ROSE-4610 file (N, C-alpha, C; in Angstrom, 1 decimal, always signed):
// ROSE-4610
residu = [X/X/X/X/X/X/X/X/X/X/X/X/X/X/X/X/X/X/X/X/X/X/X/X/X/X/X/X/X/X/X/X/X/X/X/X/X/X/X/X/X/X/X/X/X/X/X/X/X/X/X/X/X/X/X/X/X/X/X/X/X/X/X/X/X/X/X/X/X/X/X/X/X/X/X/X/X/X/X/X/X/X/X/X/X/X/X/X/X/X/X/X/X/X/X/X/X/X/X/X/X/X/X/X/X/X/X/X/X/X/X/X/X/X/X/X/X/X/X/X/X/X/X/X/X/X/X/X/X/X/X/X/X/X/X/X/X/X/X/X/X/X/X/X/X/X/X/X/X/X/X/X/X/X/X/X/X/X/X/X/X/X/X/X/X/X/X/X/X/X/X/X/X/X/X/X/X/X/X/X/X/X/X/X/X/X/X/X/X/X/X/X/X/X/X/X/X/X/X/X/X/X/X/X/X/X/X/X/X/X/X/X/X/X/X/X/X/X/X/X/X/X/X/X/X/X/X/X/X/X/X/X/X/X/X/X/X/X/X/X/X/X/X/X/X/X/X/X/X/X/X/X/X/X/X/X/X/X/X/X/X/X/X/X/X/X/X]
num = [1/1/1/2/2/2/3/3/3/4/4/4/5/5/5/6/6/6/7/7/7/8/8/8/9/9/9/10/10/10/11/11/11/12/12/12/13/13/13/14/14/14/15/15/15/16/16/16/17/17/17/18/18/18/19/19/19/20/20/20/21/21/21/22/22/22/23/23/23/24/24/24/25/25/25/26/26/26/27/27/27/28/28/28/29/29/29/30/30/30/31/31/31/32/32/32/33/33/33/34/34/34/35/35/35/36/36/36/37/37/37/38/38/38/39/39/39/40/40/40/41/41/41/42/42/42/43/43/43/44/44/44/45/45/45/46/46/46/47/47/47/48/48/48/49/49/49/50/50/50/51/51/51/52/52/52/53/53/53/54/54/54/55/55/55/56/56/56/57/57/57/58/58/58/59/59/59/60/60/60/61/61/61/62/62/62/63/63/63/64/64/64/65/65/65/66/66/66/67/67/67/68/68/68/69/69/69/70/70/70/71/71/71/72/72/72/73/73/73/74/74/74/75/75/75/76/76/76/77/77/77/78/78/78/79/79/79/80/80/80/81/81/81/82/82/82/83/83/83/84/84/84/85/85/85/86/86/86/87/87/87/88/88/88/89/89/89]
x = [-6.4/-6.4/-6.7/-6.2/-6.3/-7.7/-8.0/-9.4/-9.8/-8.9/-9.2/-8.8/-8.3/-7.9/-6.4/-5.7/-4.3/-3.4/-3.6/-2.7/-3.5/-2.9/-3.6/-4.3/-5.4/-6.2/-5.3/-5.5/-4.7/-3.4/-3.2/-2.1/-2.4/-1.8/-2.2/-1.7/-0.8/-0.3/-1.1/-2.0/-2.7/-4.2/-4.7/-6.2/-6.8/-8.0/-8.7/-8.2/-7.2/-6.7/-7.1/-7.3/-7.4/-6.3/-6.4/-5.3/-5.8/-5.1/-5.5/-4.4/-4.3/-3.3/-1.9/-1.7/-0.4/+0.1/-0.8/-0.4/-1.6/-1.4/-2.4/-3.3/-4.6/-5.6/-6.4/-6.6/-7.3/-8.8/-9.5/-10.9/-11.8/-11.2/-11.9/-11.0/-11.2/-10.3/-10.4/-11.6/-11.7/-11.1/-11.2/-10.6/-9.0/-8.5/-7.0/-6.4/-7.2/-6.6/-5.6/-5.5/-4.5/-5.2/-4.6/-5.1/-5.1/-6.0/-6.0/-7.3/-7.5/-8.8/-9.0/-10.3/-10.6/-10.0/-9.4/-8.7/-7.3/-6.7/-5.3/-4.6/-3.5/-2.7/-1.3/-0.6/+0.9/+1.4/+2.7/+3.4/+4.4/+4.6/+5.7/+6.8/+8.0/+9.0/+10.1/+11.1/+12.2/+13.0/+13.6/+14.4/+13.7/+12.4/+11.5/+11.2/+11.3/+10.9/+9.3/+8.7/+7.3/+6.8/+5.7/+5.2/+3.7/+3.0/+1.6/+1.2/+0.1/-0.5/-1.9/-2.3/-3.7/-4.3/-4.9/-5.5/-6.5/-7.2/-8.2/-7.6/-6.4/-5.7/-4.6/-4.4/-3.3/-2.0/-1.8/-0.6/+0.0/+1.3/+2.0/+3.2/+3.6/+4.7/+5.6/+6.9/+7.9/+9.0/+9.2/+10.2/+11.2/+12.4/+13.5/+14.5/+14.4/+15.4/+16.2/+17.2/+17.9/+18.0/+16.9/+16.8/+16.7/+17.7/+17.7/+18.0/+17.2/+16.0/+14.9/+13.9/+12.8/+11.8/+11.5/+10.6/+9.2/+8.8/+7.5/+7.6/+8.6/+8.8/+7.7/+7.0/+5.9/+6.3/+7.6/+8.0/+7.3/+7.0/+6.2/+4.9/+4.1/+2.8/+3.0/+4.0/+4.3/+4.6/+5.4/+5.7/+4.4/+3.5/+2.3/+1.4/+1.3/+0.5/+1.0/+2.2/+2.8/+2.6/+2.4/+2.2/+0.8/-0.2/-1.6/-1.9/-1.5/-1.7/-1.0/+0.1/+0.9/+0.1/-0.9/-1.7/-2.6/-2.9/-3.8/-3.1/-1.7/-1.0/-0.8]
y = [-17.4/-16.2/-16.6/-15.9/-16.2/-15.7/-16.1/-15.8/-14.3/-13.4/-12.0/-11.3/-12.0/-11.4/-11.0/-11.0/-10.6/-11.5/-11.5/-12.2/-13.2/-14.1/-15.1/-14.3/-14.9/-14.3/-14.0/-12.9/-12.6/-11.7/-11.4/-10.5/-9.1/-8.5/-7.2/-6.1/-6.4/-5.3/-5.1/-6.0/-5.9/-6.0/-5.8/-5.9/-4.7/-5.0/-4.0/-3.8/-4.6/-4.5/-5.7/-5.5/-6.6/-6.6/-7.3/-7.4/-7.2/-6.2/-5.9/-5.2/-5.3/-4.7/-5.0/-6.2/-6.7/-6.0/-5.4/-4.7/-4.7/-4.2/-4.1/-2.9/-3.1/-2.0/-1.9/-0.7/-0.5/-0.5/-1.4/-1.6/-1.3/-1.3/-1.0/-0.2/+1.1/+2.0/+1.7/+1.5/+1.2/-0.1/-1.1/-2.4/-2.3/-1.4/-1.3/-0.7/+0.2/+0.9/+1.9/+2.3/+3.2/+4.4/+5.5/+6.6/+6.2/+6.7/+6.4/+6.6/+6.3/+6.4/+5.1/+4.7/+3.6/+3.8/+2.8/+2.8/+3.1/+3.5/+3.6/+2.3/+2.4/+1.2/+1.3/+0.2/+0.3/-1.1/-1.2/-2.4/-2.3/-3.4/-3.5/-4.4/-3.9/-4.6/-5.2/-5.7/-6.3/-5.3/-5.7/-4.8/-3.6/-3.7/-2.6/-1.5/-1.7/-0.6/-0.6/+0.5/+0.7/+1.9/+1.7/+2.8/+2.7/+3.9/+3.9/+5.1/+5.0/+6.1/+6.2/+7.4/+7.7/+8.7/+8.3/+9.2/+10.2/+9.8/+10.7/+11.9/+11.8/+12.9/+13.5/+12.9/+13.3/+13.2/+12.1/+11.9/+10.6/+10.6/+9.3/+9.4/+8.2/+8.1/+7.0/+7.2/+6.2/+6.2/+5.0/+4.8/+3.8/+4.1/+3.2/+3.0/+1.8/+1.4/+0.2/-0.1/-1.4/-2.1/-2.4/-3.1/-4.6/-5.4/-6.8/-7.6/-8.5/-8.9/-7.9/-7.7/-6.7/-7.3/-8.6/-9.3/-8.6/-8.4/-7.8/-6.3/-5.6/-4.3/-3.4/-2.6/-1.8/-0.4/-0.2/+1.2/+1.8/+1.1/+1.6/+2.2/+1.4/+1.9/+3.1/+3.1/+4.3/+5.5/+5.4/+6.5/+7.0/+6.1/+6.5/+7.3/+6.7/+7.3/+8.7/+9.0/+10.3/+11.3/+10.8/+11.7/+12.3/+11.6/+12.2/+13.3/+13.3/+14.5/+15.7/+15.5/+16.7/+17.4/+16.8/+17.4/+18.5/+18.4/+19.3/+20.6/+20.5/+21.7/+22.8]
z = [-7.5/-6.7/-5.3/-4.4/-3.0/-2.4/-1.2/-0.7/-0.7/-0.3/-0.3/-1.5/-2.5/-3.8/-3.8/-2.7/-2.8/-1.9/-0.6/+0.3/+1.1/+1.7/+2.6/+3.7/+4.1/+5.2/+6.4/+7.1/+8.2/+7.9/+6.6/+6.3/+6.6/+7.7/+8.2/+7.2/+6.3/+5.5/+4.2/+3.9/+2.6/+2.8/+4.0/+4.2/+3.4/+2.8/+2.1/+0.6/+0.2/-1.1/-1.9/-3.2/-4.2/-5.1/-6.2/-7.2/-8.6/-9.2/-10.6/-11.3/-12.6/-13.4/-12.9/-12.4/-11.9/-10.6/-9.9/-8.6/-7.7/-6.4/-5.5/-5.8/-5.5/-5.7/-4.5/-3.9/-2.7/-3.1/-2.4/-2.6/-1.4/-0.2/+1.0/+1.9/+2.0/+2.8/+4.2/+4.8/+6.2/+6.6/+5.8/+6.1/+6.0/+5.2/+5.1/+6.4/+7.0/+8.2/+7.8/+6.5/+6.1/+5.3/+5.3/+4.5/+3.0/+2.2/+0.8/+0.2/-1.1/-1.8/-2.5/-2.7/-3.5/-4.9/-5.4/-6.7/-6.6/-5.5/-5.3/-5.7/-6.3/-6.7/-6.4/-6.3/-6.0/-5.8/-5.3/-5.1/-4.0/-3.3/-2.3/-3.0/-3.1/-3.9/-2.9/-3.6/-2.8/-2.1/-1.0/-0.1/+0.4/+0.6/+1.2/+0.3/-1.0/-1.9/-1.9/-2.1/-1.9/-2.8/-3.5/-4.2/-4.2/-4.3/-4.5/-5.4/-6.1/-6.9/-6.5/-6.1/-5.7/-6.7/-7.8/-8.8/-8.3/-7.2/-6.7/-6.1/-5.4/-4.8/-5.7/-6.9/-7.8/-7.0/-6.4/-5.5/-5.8/-5.7/-5.7/-4.7/-4.3/-3.3/-3.8/-3.6/-4.0/-2.9/-2.3/-1.2/-1.7/-1.8/-2.3/-1.2/-0.6/+0.4/+0.0/+0.7/+0.5/+1.8/+2.3/+3.6/+3.4/+3.7/+3.5/+4.7/+5.2/+4.6/+5.0/+4.2/+4.5/+5.4/+5.3/+6.2/+6.3/+7.5/+7.7/+8.1/+7.7/+8.1/+7.5/+8.3/+7.7/+7.3/+7.0/+6.8/+5.6/+4.5/+3.4/+3.8/+4.6/+5.1/+6.0/+6.8/+7.7/+6.9/+5.8/+4.9/+4.3/+3.9/+3.3/+4.3/+5.5/+6.5/+6.9/+6.8/+7.1/+6.0/+4.8/+3.6/+3.5/+3.8/+3.6/+4.5/+5.8/+6.7/+6.2/+5.5/+5.0/+3.9/+3.3/+2.3/+2.9/+4.2/+4.9/+5.3/+5.4/+5.9/+4.8]
């Protein structure tokens, strides 16, 4: 297992996450810099696919793209960040 439990140190896309049940699990909301709840889980897939499940909010998100190469494109995290404020409206 890697130093922070998921990705090499300095990975800005997975700060605050650990690894469990074969996917990323949010363990520190403030370290992630993203909206979410402790225990949220999900995965970043090939070609910029992205999903997360937040049991605390009874919420899930699924983004299916065909962006190749996906590289370090943060579109999944941006999608997630735009979803949580919509819960307040």
